[in-house]
N, CA, C and O of each residue as an XYZ file, in Angstrom:
568
protein
N       4.492    -50.916    -21.331
C       3.615    -50.818    -20.187
C       4.375    -51.298    -18.948
O       5.037    -52.335    -18.989
N       4.283    -50.560    -17.871
C       4.957    -50.945    -16.637
C       3.935    -51.439    -15.633
O       2.752    -51.105    -15.701
N       4.420    -52.242    -14.704
C       3.556    -52.811    -13.674
C       4.098    -52.443    -12.309
O       5.309    -52.458    -12.091
N       3.218    -52.119    -11.404
C       3.583    -51.907    -10.019
C       3.925    -53.279     -9.426
O       3.142    -54.219     -9.564
N       5.069    -53.402     -8.777
C       5.497    -54.687     -8.230
C       4.503    -55.282     -7.249
O       4.438    -56.503     -7.104
N       3.722    -54.436     -6.565
C       2.761    -54.939     -5.594
C       1.523    -55.536     -6.251
O       0.837    -56.352     -5.636
N       1.224    -55.148     -7.484
C      -0.002    -55.636     -8.102
C       0.251    -56.647     -9.205
O      -0.634    -57.451     -9.499
N       1.417    -56.641     -9.822
C       1.698    -57.567    -10.904
C       2.498    -58.746    -10.387
O       3.498    -58.578     -9.689
N       2.051    -59.931    -10.735
C       2.831    -61.125    -10.437
C       2.612    -62.101    -11.575
O       1.510    -62.208    -12.114
N       3.665    -62.811    -11.937
C       3.513    -63.767    -13.029
C       2.549    -64.888    -12.636
O       2.396    -65.209    -11.458
N       1.911    -65.466    -13.630
C       0.948    -66.536    -13.388
C       1.667    -67.795    -12.927
O       2.665    -68.205    -13.519
N       1.159    -68.396    -11.882
C       1.636    -69.682    -11.395
C       0.408    -70.448    -10.915
O      -0.277    -70.005     -9.992
N       0.130    -71.574    -11.523
C      -1.086    -72.331    -11.216
C      -1.148    -72.761     -9.758
O      -2.223    -72.741     -9.159
N      -0.010    -73.151     -9.172
C      -0.026    -73.586     -7.774
C      -0.292    -72.420     -6.833
O      -1.020    -72.562     -5.850
N       0.296    -71.267     -7.135
C       0.045    -70.076     -6.320
C      -1.431    -69.697     -6.405
O      -2.059    -69.392     -5.392
N      -1.976    -69.719     -7.609
C      -3.394    -69.397     -7.777
C      -4.286    -70.403     -7.055
O      -5.307    -70.025     -6.482
N      -3.908    -71.675     -7.079
C      -4.696    -72.690     -6.383
C      -4.689    -72.436     -4.882
O      -5.716    -72.585     -4.220
N      -3.525    -72.050     -4.340
C      -3.450    -71.737     -2.914
C      -4.318    -70.522     -2.585
O      -5.027    -70.503     -1.579
N      -4.249    -69.515     -3.447
C      -5.058    -68.315     -3.239
C      -6.539    -68.669     -3.248
O      -7.290    -68.213     -2.385
N      -6.963    -69.471     -4.205
C      -8.365    -69.878     -4.265
C      -8.755    -70.675     -3.031
O      -9.841    -70.485     -2.483
N      -7.877    -71.561     -2.595
C      -8.171    -72.358     -1.406
C      -8.374    -71.459     -0.191
O      -9.312    -71.666      0.579
N      -7.509    -70.467     -0.009
C      -7.640    -69.547      1.123
C      -8.961    -68.797      1.035
O      -9.649    -68.637      2.043
N      -9.321    -68.338     -0.151
C     -10.568    -67.586     -0.294
C     -11.785    -68.456      0.011
O     -12.738    -67.993      0.637
N     -11.757    -69.705     -0.426
C     -12.862    -70.612     -0.126
C     -12.920    -70.924      1.364
O     -14.004    -70.946      1.948
N     -11.767    -71.167      1.988
C     -11.739    -71.440      3.421
C     -12.264    -70.243      4.205
O     -13.027    -70.401      5.158
N     -11.852    -69.052      3.799
C     -12.305    -67.823      4.454
C     -13.814    -67.649      4.301
O     -14.520    -67.422      5.284
N     -14.307    -67.755      3.066
C     -15.739    -67.561      2.835
C     -16.569    -68.605      3.570
O     -17.607    -68.283      4.148
N     -16.114    -69.847      3.549
C     -16.861    -70.905      4.231
C     -16.955    -70.633      5.721
O     -18.006    -70.838      6.329
N     -15.855    -70.169      6.315
C     -15.897    -69.854      7.746
C     -16.854    -68.699      8.017
O     -17.615    -68.740      8.983
N     -16.823    -67.679      7.178
C     -17.706    -66.526      7.374
C     -19.176    -66.917      7.248
O     -20.038    -66.359      7.927
N     -19.449    -67.879      6.374
C     -20.830    -68.318      6.160
C     -21.216    -69.515      7.027
O     -22.358    -69.971      6.981
N     -20.270    -70.024      7.815
C     -20.483    -71.196      8.678
C     -20.969    -72.408      7.894
O     -21.910    -73.099      8.285
N     -20.279    -72.642      6.757
C     -20.580    -73.821      5.947
C     -19.278    -74.556      5.649
O     -18.194    -74.041      5.920
N     -19.384    -75.727      5.106
C     -18.221    -76.517      4.739
C     -17.580    -75.943      3.472
O     -18.271    -75.650      2.496
N     -16.265    -75.788      3.496
C     -15.560    -75.303      2.313
C     -15.667    -76.307      1.170
O     -15.716    -75.915      0.004
N     -15.704    -77.586      1.493
C     -15.850    -78.618      0.462
C     -17.192    -78.454     -0.250
O     -17.269    -78.558     -1.474
N     -18.239    -78.200      0.518
C     -19.557    -77.978     -0.083
C     -19.576    -76.702     -0.918
O     -20.207    -76.663     -1.975
N     -18.901    -75.675     -0.461
C     -18.826    -74.423     -1.205
C     -18.151    -74.634     -2.558
O     -18.593    -74.082     -3.566
N     -17.091    -75.423     -2.585
C     -16.401    -75.728     -3.840
C     -17.335    -76.455     -4.797
O     -17.329    -76.193     -6.000
N     -18.141    -77.371     -4.257
C     -19.073    -78.121     -5.100
C     -20.117    -77.205     -5.739
O     -20.608    -77.490     -6.832
N     -20.457    -76.103     -5.060
C     -21.440    -75.152     -5.579
C     -20.916    -74.375     -6.786
O     -21.695    -73.924     -7.626
N     -19.610    -74.224     -6.867
C     -19.017    -73.344     -7.880
C     -17.987    -74.072     -8.729
O     -17.349    -75.026     -8.284
N     -17.843    -73.614     -9.926
C     -16.770    -74.109    -10.786
C     -15.578    -73.180    -10.586
O     -15.732    -71.959    -10.622
N     -14.390    -73.748    -10.375
C     -13.216    -72.917    -10.163
C     -12.067    -73.367    -11.055
O     -11.942    -74.546    -11.388
N     -11.239    -72.414    -11.430
C     -10.007    -72.746    -12.150
C      -9.083    -73.424    -11.146
O      -9.276    -73.277     -9.939
N      -8.098    -74.152    -11.614
C      -7.168    -74.872    -10.745
C      -7.921    -75.762     -9.767
O      -7.490    -75.949     -8.630
N      -9.036    -76.303    -10.210
C      -9.929    -77.029     -9.313
C      -9.249    -78.213     -8.639
O      -9.507    -78.475     -7.464
N      -8.403    -78.923     -9.340
C      -7.823    -80.135     -8.764
C      -6.998    -79.830     -7.516
O      -7.268    -80.385     -6.451
N      -6.006    -78.965     -7.631
C      -5.168    -78.656     -6.475
C      -5.945    -77.907     -5.406
O      -5.803    -78.213     -4.222
N      -6.759    -76.938     -5.787
C      -7.554    -76.206     -4.797
C      -8.426    -77.158     -3.995
O      -8.520    -77.037     -2.774
N      -9.056    -78.091     -4.665
C      -9.930    -79.053     -4.003
C      -9.142    -79.952     -3.061
O      -9.606    -80.245     -1.959
N      -7.975    -80.388     -3.470
C      -7.110    -81.204     -2.599
C      -6.746    -80.418     -1.344
O      -6.815    -80.943     -0.233
N      -6.363    -79.169     -1.525
C      -5.971    -78.334     -0.386
C      -7.141    -78.092      0.562
O      -7.000    -78.221      1.778
N      -8.289    -77.741      0.004
C      -9.473    -77.455      0.823
C      -9.923    -78.699      1.581
O     -10.183    -78.638      2.783
N     -10.013    -79.816      0.888
C     -10.443    -81.060      1.535
C      -9.451    -81.478      2.616
O      -9.854    -81.956      3.676
N      -8.171    -81.303      2.355
C      -7.161    -81.651      3.350
C      -7.271    -80.808      4.595
O      -7.205    -81.327      5.709
N      -7.438    -79.502      4.416
C      -7.593    -78.611      5.571
C      -8.841    -78.995      6.356
O      -8.805    -79.094      7.582
N      -9.930    -79.208      5.653
C     -11.185    -79.546      6.342
C     -11.064    -80.864      7.106
O     -11.579    -80.978      8.219
N     -10.393    -81.859      6.527
C     -10.294    -83.162      7.183
C      -9.393    -83.126      8.413
O      -9.524    -83.970      9.300
N      -8.484    -82.160      8.475
C      -7.529    -82.081      9.578
C      -7.704    -80.810     10.416
O      -6.812    -80.438     11.178
N      -8.839    -80.155     10.273
C      -9.005    -78.828     10.872
C      -8.771    -78.805     12.378
O      -8.128    -77.884     12.880
N      -9.267    -79.775     13.095
C      -9.095    -79.799     14.539
C      -7.614    -79.878     14.917
O      -7.148    -79.132     15.778
N      -6.884    -80.781     14.273
C      -5.448    -80.923     14.542
C      -4.686    -79.664     14.124
O      -3.773    -79.221     14.821
N      -5.066    -79.101     12.995
C      -4.424    -77.880     12.501
C      -4.667    -76.733     13.476
O      -3.741    -75.994     13.810
N      -5.900    -76.583     13.930
C      -6.216    -75.508     14.870
C      -5.440    -75.673     16.180
O      -5.039    -74.680     16.786
N      -5.226    -76.906     16.617
C      -4.407    -77.148     17.806
C      -2.974    -76.661     17.587
O      -2.359    -76.093     18.489
N      -2.453    -76.888     16.387
C      -1.101    -76.415     16.050
C      -1.055    -74.889     16.075
O      -0.099    -74.301     16.582
N      -2.081    -74.253     15.530
C      -2.111    -72.786     15.516
C      -2.097    -72.260     16.944
O      -1.301    -71.381     17.272
N      -2.961    -72.783     17.786
C      -3.047    -72.326     19.173
C      -1.719    -72.558     19.904
O      -1.282    -71.710     20.682
N      -1.090    -73.686     19.659
C       0.169    -74.009     20.334
C       1.309    -73.086     19.922
O       2.219    -72.837     20.713
N       1.270    -72.575     18.691
C       2.401    -71.795     18.172
C       2.124    -70.300     18.010
O       3.050    -69.529     17.761
N       0.890    -69.888     18.145
C       0.545    -68.461     18.034
C       0.510    -67.882     19.442
O      -0.559    -67.645     20.005
N       1.667    -67.663     19.987
C       1.793    -67.217     21.381
C       1.017    -65.919     21.606
O       1.203    -64.933     20.893
N       0.146    -65.945     22.611
C      -0.607    -64.757     22.975
C      -1.833    -64.484     22.116
O      -2.480    -63.450     22.280
N      -2.159    -65.384     21.212
C      -3.316    -65.191     20.343
C      -4.314    -66.324     20.531
O      -3.956    -67.497     20.432
N      -5.541    -65.976     20.797
C      -6.624    -66.951     20.787
C      -7.058    -67.111     19.331
O      -7.059    -66.145     18.568
N      -7.419    -68.307     18.959
C      -7.794    -68.592     17.572
C      -8.909    -67.671     17.080
O      -8.850    -67.174     15.955
N      -9.910    -67.444     17.904
C     -11.044    -66.633     17.477
C     -10.749    -65.130     17.474
O     -11.577    -64.350     17.002
N      -9.606    -64.713     17.983
C      -9.250    -63.296     18.016
C      -8.352    -62.879     16.855
O      -8.187    -61.685     16.602
N      -7.772    -63.843     16.150
C      -6.911    -63.471     15.026
C      -7.764    -63.231     13.781
O      -8.865    -63.771     13.668
N      -7.259    -62.421     12.848
C      -8.032    -62.167     11.625
C      -8.395    -63.472     10.900
O      -7.581    -64.389     10.800
N      -9.610    -63.530     10.409
C     -10.101    -64.744      9.745
C      -9.229    -65.145      8.557
O      -9.014    -66.335      8.323
N      -8.732    -64.178      7.816
C      -7.847    -64.529      6.697
C      -6.555    -65.142      7.197
O      -6.036    -66.068      6.574
N      -6.025    -64.654      8.295
C      -4.820    -65.258      8.870
C      -5.083    -66.708      9.255
O      -4.244    -67.576      9.016
N      -6.238    -66.974      9.847
C      -6.594    -68.355     10.201
C      -6.619    -69.239      8.961
O      -6.070    -70.340      8.967
N      -7.258    -68.755      7.896
C      -7.352    -69.541      6.662
C      -5.965    -69.802      6.077
O      -5.671    -70.916      5.644
N      -5.124    -68.785      6.066
C      -3.771    -68.924      5.528
C      -2.950    -69.885      6.381
O      -2.246    -70.744      5.850
N      -3.038    -69.743      7.695
C      -2.307    -70.646      8.585
C      -2.794    -72.081      8.447
O      -1.987    -73.010      8.442
N      -4.092    -72.272      8.335
C      -4.626    -73.624      8.166
C      -4.075    -74.266      6.905
O      -3.669    -75.428      6.916
N      -4.064    -73.510      5.826
C      -3.525    -74.039      4.580
C      -2.039    -74.345      4.722
O      -1.586    -75.416      4.319
N      -1.281    -73.416      5.291
C       0.159    -73.616      5.447
C       0.484    -74.813      6.319
O       1.375    -75.597      5.991
N      -0.226    -74.963      7.423
C       0.032    -76.097      8.311
C      -0.358    -77.403      7.644
O       0.328    -78.411      7.810
N      -1.447    -77.400      6.896
C      -1.809    -78.611      6.155
C      -0.676    -78.994      5.204
O      -0.284    -80.159      5.138
N      -0.157    -78.018      4.474
C       0.916    -78.339      3.527
C       2.182    -78.800      4.244
O       2.858    -79.717      3.777
N       2.505    -78.181      5.363
C       3.700    -78.600      6.110
C       3.569    -80.024      6.637
O       4.541    -80.780      6.637
N       2.380    -80.389      7.082
C       2.203    -81.704      7.696
C       1.834    -82.812      6.714
O       2.065    -83.987      6.998
N       1.271    -82.462      5.578
C       0.715    -83.501      4.703
C       1.217    -83.488      3.268
O       0.918    -84.409      2.509
N       1.959    -82.489      2.886
C       2.439    -82.418      1.499
C       3.965    -82.293      1.513
O       4.531    -81.250      1.187
N       4.605    -83.397      1.903
C       6.054    -83.414      2.064
C       6.802    -83.064      0.777
O       7.952    -82.629      0.825
N       6.158    -83.249     -0.357
C       6.807    -82.946     -1.639
C       6.968    -81.441     -1.870
O       7.735    -81.028     -2.739
N       6.261    -80.635     -1.107
C       6.369    -79.182     -1.233
C       7.422    -78.706     -0.226
O       7.262    -78.916      0.977
N       8.487    -78.072     -0.700
C       9.540    -77.621      0.216
C       9.013    -76.649      1.275
O       8.110    -75.854      1.017
N       9.589    -76.734      2.446
C       9.197    -75.881      3.569
C       9.235    -74.406      3.185
O       8.301    -73.658      3.476
N      10.309    -73.994      2.535
C      10.444    -72.578      2.156
C       9.317    -72.137      1.234
O       8.841    -71.007      1.341
N       8.885    -73.003      0.335
C       7.797    -72.663     -0.586
C       6.497    -72.489      0.187
O       5.761    -71.530     -0.045
N       6.210    -73.409      1.101
C       4.975    -73.315      1.899
C       4.947    -71.998      2.659
O       3.955    -71.271      2.619
N       6.038    -71.694      3.348
C       6.072    -70.480      4.168
C       6.040    -69.229      3.301
O       5.295    -68.295      3.597
N       6.835    -69.193      2.238
C       6.854    -68.017      1.353
C       5.490    -67.737      0.739
O       5.043    -66.591      0.706
N       4.830    -68.780      0.253
C       3.509    -68.601     -0.361
C       2.500    -68.079      0.664
O       1.701    -67.193      0.359
N       2.539    -68.630      1.875
C       1.614    -68.191      2.919
C       1.873    -66.740      3.318
O       0.935    -65.964      3.499
N       3.126    -66.384      3.452
C       3.473    -65.004      3.817
C       3.005    -64.041      2.728
O       2.469    -62.976      3.036
N       3.196    -64.394      1.482
C       2.748    -63.533      0.383
C       1.229    -63.376      0.388
O       0.722    -62.280      0.153
N       0.504    -64.453      0.651
C      -0.960    -64.358      0.745
C      -1.354    -63.430      1.892
O      -2.264    -62.613      1.746
N      -0.681    -63.551      3.018
C      -0.984    -62.697      4.164
C      -0.703    -61.232      3.852
O      -1.488    -60.356      4.217
N       0.397    -60.967      3.187
C       0.737    -59.587      2.832
C      -0.269    -58.998      1.853
O      -0.623    -57.823      1.954
N      -0.726    -59.807      0.911
C      -1.656    -59.317     -0.113
C      -3.063    -59.112      0.404
O      -3.742    -58.171     -0.007
N      -3.520    -59.986      1.309
C      -4.938    -59.997      1.640
C      -5.295    -59.644      3.081
O      -6.467    -59.404      3.372
N      -4.335    -59.607      3.980
C      -4.698    -59.392      5.375
C      -4.070    -58.108      5.914
O      -3.834    -57.173      5.148
N      -3.803    -58.047      7.182
C      -3.346    -56.820      7.836
C      -1.862    -56.555      7.568
O      -1.153    -57.412      7.042
N      -1.408    -55.362      7.936
C      -0.008    -54.990      7.747
C       0.950    -55.916      8.488
O       2.060    -56.159      8.013
N       0.543    -56.431      9.634
C       1.408    -57.295     10.442
C       1.229    -58.782     10.163
O       1.936    -59.609     10.741
N       0.308    -59.126      9.299
C      -0.022    -60.531      9.077
C       1.119    -61.337      8.475
O       1.294    -62.504      8.825
N       1.892    -60.748      7.586
C       3.006    -61.477      6.980
C       3.999    -61.969      8.025
O       4.427    -63.123      7.993
N       4.358    -61.092      8.945
C       5.288    -61.463     10.013
C       4.670    -62.506     10.939
O       5.333    -63.461     11.344
N       3.399    -62.315     11.265
C       2.701    -63.247     12.148
C       2.645    -64.640     11.527
O       2.992    -65.626     12.178
N       2.212    -64.723     10.276
C       2.112    -66.007      9.576
C       3.489    -66.655      9.468
O       3.626    -67.859      9.683
N       4.503    -65.867      9.139
C       5.860    -66.389      9.043
C       6.301    -67.002     10.375
O       6.852    -68.102     10.401
N       6.059    -66.290     11.475
C       6.472    -66.784     12.780
C       5.787    -68.078     13.182
O       6.430    -69.007     13.670
N       4.485    -68.133     12.975
C       3.735    -69.335     13.353
C       4.157    -70.516     12.484
O       4.418    -71.600     13.005
N       4.227    -70.321     11.173
C       4.582    -71.435     10.295
C       6.025    -71.887     10.503
O       6.312    -73.080     10.411
N       6.923    -70.970     10.777
C       8.313    -71.351     11.048
C       8.387    -72.209     12.310
O       9.134    -73.187     12.355
N       7.613    -71.846     13.335
C       7.589    -72.627     14.573
C       7.003    -74.021     14.331
O       7.524    -75.013     14.843
N       5.939    -74.095     13.563
C       5.334    -75.394     13.233
C       6.320    -76.221     12.418
O       6.486    -77.414     12.671
N       6.973    -75.599     11.445
C       7.925    -76.316     10.588
C       9.054    -76.933     11.405
O       9.495    -78.041     11.100
N       9.525    -76.246     12.429
C      10.593    -76.800     13.280
C      10.149    -78.100     13.936
O      10.957    -79.004     14.146
N       8.864    -78.190     14.258
C       8.333    -79.403     14.907
C       8.037    -80.522     13.911
O       8.382    -81.680     14.149
N       7.398    -80.175     12.798
C       6.922    -81.221     11.881
C       7.911    -81.550     10.759
O       7.808    -82.598     10.121
N       8.863    -80.655     10.525
C       9.907    -80.888      9.513
C      11.267    -80.497     10.090
O      11.891    -79.541      9.629
N      11.715    -81.228     11.082
C      12.944    -80.820     11.765
C      14.172    -80.777     10.858
O      15.130    -80.066     11.161
N      14.163    -81.502      9.780
C      15.298    -81.466      8.847
C      15.277    -80.215      8.000
O      16.247    -79.929      7.297
N      14.186    -79.457      8.051
C      14.081    -78.203      7.308
C      13.824    -78.345      5.827
O      13.959    -77.377      5.080
N      13.459    -79.526      5.393
C      13.227    -79.775      3.965
C      11.965    -79.118      3.490
O      11.617    -79.226      2.314
């Protein structure tokens, strides 16, 4: 049996946790509710890491959104695709608060999420914003 490279990817619990976190952040924003409360309503696989990511983004959302606005040249926060916002929020949270995760991993995972779930240009957009944030918050490039 063969797999299309765009649809098949090997299982990775951390990647799945990031994907779940983005989906919860996106849905919560669309419903105007807290993502933390949404997680409490449902049982999810990879709950531990997803919950850490969601709670971290929610606790730092104002600061994260300021970073997005500062680095997304020419884009107002409310004008960018909602999935891009969720992906950027997660990526910036990881860059600023999860030093144990290498910069390249944070950016690569976010770009892949953008390519899979958002617009044709989202991967490049997410890459550019996160790379700019990384230069500020992780100047050593680690």
